[in-house]
C-alpha positions as CSV (number, residue, x, y, z in Angstrom):
1,M,6.5,5.4,-1.1
2,H,7.2,8.7,0.7
3,P,3.6,9.3,1.9
4,E,2.9,12.9,2.9
5,I,-0.7,12.9,4.3
6,P,-1.3,10.9,7.5
7,H,-5.0,10.4,6.8
8,N,-4.2,8.6,3.5
9,T,-1.7,6.3,5.2
10,G,-4.0,5.6,8.1
11,C,-6.7,4.6,5.6
12,A,-4.2,2.3,3.9
13,A,-3.3,0.8,7.2
14,R,-6.9,0.1,8.0
15,L,-7.3,-1.5,4.6
16,A,-4.2,-3.6,5.2
17,A,-5.7,-4.8,8.4
18,A,-9.1,-5.6,6.8
19,L,-7.5,-7.6,4.0
20,Q,-4.7,-9.1,6.1
21,V,-1.9,-7.9,3.9
22,R,1.5,-6.3,5.0
23,L,1.9,-2.5,4.6
24,H,5.3,-1.2,3.7
25,L,6.1,2.5,4.1
26,V,9.2,3.9,2.5
27,K,10.9,6.9,4.2
28,P,11.0,9.8,4.2
29,L,7.5,10.1,5.6
30,G,5.7,13.4,5.6
31,F,4.5,12.9,9.2
32,S,5.5,11.1,12.4
33,L,4.2,7.6,13.3
34,E,3.0,9.4,16.4
35,D,0.7,11.7,14.4
36,R,-2.8,11.7,15.9
37,Y,-4.4,12.0,12.4
38,L,-2.6,8.9,11.3
39,K,-3.8,7.0,14.4
40,R,-7.3,8.3,14.0
41,A,-7.6,7.2,10.3
42,G,-6.5,3.7,11.3
43,L,-9.0,3.7,14.1
44,D,-8.6,0.8,16.6
45,Y,-7.2,-1.5,14.0
46,W,-3.5,-0.8,14.6
47,P,-3.0,-4.1,16.5
48,M,-4.0,-5.9,13.3
49,V,-1.7,-3.9,11.0
50,D,1.5,-5.7,9.8
51,L,3.5,-2.5,9.3
52,V,7.1,-2.4,8.0
53,V,8.9,0.9,7.6
54,H,11.9,1.1,5.3
55,S,14.7,3.7,5.6
56,G,14.6,4.3,1.8
57,L,13.8,2.9,-1.6
58,D,17.0,0.8,-1.9
59,S,16.4,-1.0,1.4
60,A,12.7,-1.5,0.6
61,L,13.5,-3.1,-2.7
62,K,16.2,-5.3,-1.2
63,A,13.8,-6.5,1.6
64,L,10.9,-7.1,-0.9
65,A,13.2,-9.1,-3.1
66,A,14.3,-11.4,-0.4
67,G,12.9,-14.9,0.0
68,N,10.9,-15.0,-3.3
69,E,11.6,-17.1,-6.4
70,R,10.2,-14.6,-8.8
71,P,12.5,-11.6,-9.5
72,L,11.2,-8.4,-7.8
73,D,11.1,-6.5,-11.1
74,E,8.5,-9.1,-12.3
75,R,6.5,-8.7,-9.2
76,L,6.3,-4.9,-9.0
77,K,3.1,-3.2,-10.0
78,L,3.7,0.6,-10.2
79,F,0.5,2.6,-9.8
80,T,0.8,5.9,-11.6
81,A,-1.5,8.5,-13.2
82,R,0.9,8.7,-16.1
83,G,0.3,5.8,-18.5
84,G,0.8,2.0,-18.6
85,T,-1.9,-0.6,-18.5
86,S,-5.4,0.0,-17.1
87,L,-6.0,-1.6,-13.7
88,F,-8.9,-3.4,-15.3
89,E,-6.8,-5.0,-18.0
90,A,-3.7,-5.8,-15.9
91,A,-2.8,-9.3,-14.8
92,F,-1.8,-10.0,-11.2
93,E,-0.1,-12.8,-9.3
94,P,-0.6,-13.5,-5.6
95,D,3.0,-12.4,-4.8
96,D,2.9,-9.1,-6.7
97,V,4.0,-6.0,-4.8
98,L,1.7,-3.0,-5.4
99,C,3.6,0.3,-5.3
100,F,2.0,3.7,-4.8
101,G,3.9,7.0,-4.6
102,S,3.5,10.2,-2.7
103,E,0.5,12.4,-3.0
104,S,2.3,15.3,-4.6
105,S,4.9,13.6,-6.8
106,G,3.9,10.0,-7.3
107,L,6.6,7.2,-7.6
108,P,10.3,8.1,-8.0
109,P,11.3,8.5,-11.7
110,E,14.1,6.0,-11.3
111,L,11.7,3.3,-10.3
112,L,9.2,4.1,-13.1
113,Q,12.1,3.9,-15.6
114,R,13.5,0.7,-14.2
115,T,10.2,-1.2,-14.6
116,E,8.4,0.8,-17.3
117,L,6.3,-2.2,-18.4
118,R,4.9,-2.6,-14.9
119,R,3.0,0.7,-14.8
120,I,-0.7,0.5,-13.9
121,Y,-3.2,3.4,-14.1
122,L,-6.8,3.9,-13.0
123,P,-8.9,5.3,-15.8
124,I,-10.1,8.9,-15.0
125,A,-11.7,11.6,-17.0
126,S,-9.6,14.1,-19.0
127,G,-8.9,17.2,-16.9
128,V,-8.7,15.3,-13.6
129,R,-5.0,15.1,-12.6
130,S,-5.2,12.1,-10.2
131,L,-7.3,10.3,-7.6
132,N,-6.9,10.4,-3.9
133,L,-4.2,8.1,-2.8
134,A,-6.3,6.1,-0.3
135,N,-9.0,5.6,-2.9
136,A,-6.4,4.4,-5.5
137,I,-4.9,2.0,-3.0
138,S,-8.3,0.6,-2.1
139,V,-9.5,0.0,-5.7
140,G,-6.0,-1.3,-6.7
141,L,-5.7,-3.8,-3.8
142,Y,-9.1,-5.2,-4.0
143,T,-8.8,-5.6,-7.8
144,A,-5.4,-7.2,-7.5
145,L,-6.5,-9.7,-4.9
146,V,-9.5,-10.8,-6.9
147,R,-7.7,-11.0,-10.3
148,S,-4.8,-12.9,-8.8
149,G,-7.0,-15.5,-7.2
150,A,-5.5,-14.7,-3.8
151,G,-9.0,-14.4,-2.4
152,L,-10.6,-12.1,0.1
153,P,-11.3,-12.6,3.8
154,D,-14.2,-14.9,4.5
155,N,-16.7,-12.6,6.2
156,D,-20.5,-12.7,6.1
157,G,-20.8,-9.1,7.1
158,T,-20.8,-9.6,10.8
159,Y,-18.5,-7.7,13.1
160,E,-16.6,-9.0,16.1
161,A,-14.1,-6.7,17.8
162,H,-10.4,-7.7,17.7
163,V,-9.2,-8.8,21.1
164,D,-6.9,-5.8,21.3
165,A,-9.4,-3.3,20.0
166,E,-9.7,-1.6,23.4
167,R,-5.9,-1.2,23.8
168,D,-4.5,2.3,23.0
169,V,-2.2,1.1,20.2
170,W,-0.4,3.7,18.1
171,P,1.2,3.1,14.7
172,Q,4.7,3.4,16.2
173,H,3.9,0.4,18.5
174,V,3.3,-2.0,15.6
175,A,5.9,-0.7,13.1
176,R,8.9,-2.9,12.4
177,E,12.1,-1.5,10.7
178,G,12.6,-3.1,7.3
179,G,16.1,-1.9,6.6
């Protein structure tokens, strides 16, 4: 929600492509989808990114709640540096929604208060304020997929370029409006 640094969001997009999960961005964004650093961090994987951009928190929550039997408040996992359950003790379900806040201010207080029992933190040493957002997303997403039983892509370590890898695809070319 409200990402500020294009490099971090590009890394999150690349991770979403690698793990075949949808990436939701919630405006306001601290950069344009035409930002060259955003494109560069996502490399040539933009054709593989399922990117949805929401106009704000309310529209994102409404869209994420639609079409699922479990209430959204039960599915939200709010990653924060300020308390909750350790990532390595938290339970996950395949339909959970992992939420990460902006680099400078984290998740909105109203969301943290709404679902206080859904807070998840990554253990870090005292004196360290927080982790890099892209790193937290990576550790969080891999852990959630494994712990939920959703599984990881079947890959033996070989690489075969995506059919659209040579196309000059920018983030704004793949983004869909989510409300």
